[in-house]
C-alpha positions in Angstrom: -0.1 -0.2 -0.1 2.7 2.7 1.0 4.5 2.4 -2.1 1.2 2.4 -4.3 0.9 5.8 -2.3 4.6 6.7 -3.4 4.1 5.9 -6.3 0.9 7.7 -7.2 2.9 11.2 -5.7 5.5 10.5 -7.7 3.4 9.9 -11.3 1.5 13.3 -9.8 4.3 15.8 -9.2 6.7 14.7 -12.3 4.4 16.6 -14.6 3.9 19.2 -12.7 7.9 19.9 -12.7 8.3 19.0 -16.1 5.2 21.8 -16.6 7.4 24.0 -14.5 10.5 23.7 -15.7 9.2 23.9 -19.5 7.5 27.6 -18.0 10.8 28.6 -16.5 12.2 28.0 -20.0 9.5 30.6 -22.6 10.0 33.1 -19.6 13.8 32.6 -20.3 13.5 32.8 -23.8 10.7 36.2 -24.3 13.5 37.6 -21.5 16.4 37.0 -23.8 14.6 38.0 -27.2 13.5 41.1 -25.2 17.2 42.3 -23.9 18.7 41.7 -27.4 16.1 43.2 -30.0 16.9 46.4 -27.9 20.6 46.2 -27.5 21.7 49.2 -29.5 25.4 46.3 -30.5 23.1 43.6 -30.9 19.8 44.6 -32.4 19.6 43.9 -36.1 20.9 40.4 -35.6 19.9 37.8 -37.6 19.9 34.8 -35.0 17.8 31.6 -33.1 17.6 31.3 -29.5 16.8 28.0 -27.6 16.3 27.3 -24.0 16.6 24.0 -22.6 16.5 23.7 -19.0 18.0 27.2 -18.5 20.5 26.1 -21.1 20.1 29.1 -23.9 21.7 28.8 -27.2 22.8 31.6 -29.3 22.9 30.9 -33.7 22.9 33.3 -36.3 24.7 36.1 -37.4 25.8 39.1 -35.9 27.5 42.7 -37.5 30.4 42.5 -35.2 33.1 40.3 -32.5 31.5 43.1 -29.6 27.6 42.3 -30.2 28.5 38.5 -30.4 30.4 39.0 -26.8 27.3 41.9 -25.4 24.9 38.8 -26.3 26.4 36.6 -24.5 27.2 39.1 -21.6 23.2 39.8 -21.9 22.0 36.2 -21.7 24.3 35.3 -18.8 22.2 37.6 -16.5 18.9 36.6 -17.3 17.4 34.9 -14.3 17.3 31.4 -14.9 20.1 31.1 -17.3 22.2 28.1 -16.2 24.5 28.3 -19.3 25.3 30.1 -23.0 26.3 28.3 -25.6 27.4 30.8 -27.9 27.8 29.1 -31.7 27.0 33.6 -33.1 28.9 33.6 -36.0 29.9 37.3 -37.8 28.2 38.1 -41.0 31.6 38.7 -42.8 32.4 35.0 -42.2 
């Protein structure tokens, strides 16, 4: 009986934790897009943002090395971000 109760609790709690992680990733994604869109050095770049379990992956192209570095710096300051994988390249490459 105790095992069944523990299994039932596990079955009910795990989906809540998964949903919370997804919601957190969505919030991070939105904040990353907003912060990067308004920054004078980064704005106008063409890149994609992916967030999974707090890890943000940046892909695409920016105009300058300064923009690449600043994008990573901005993202690292966002609450909930665990790490940043910066795969941004320069338009000139």
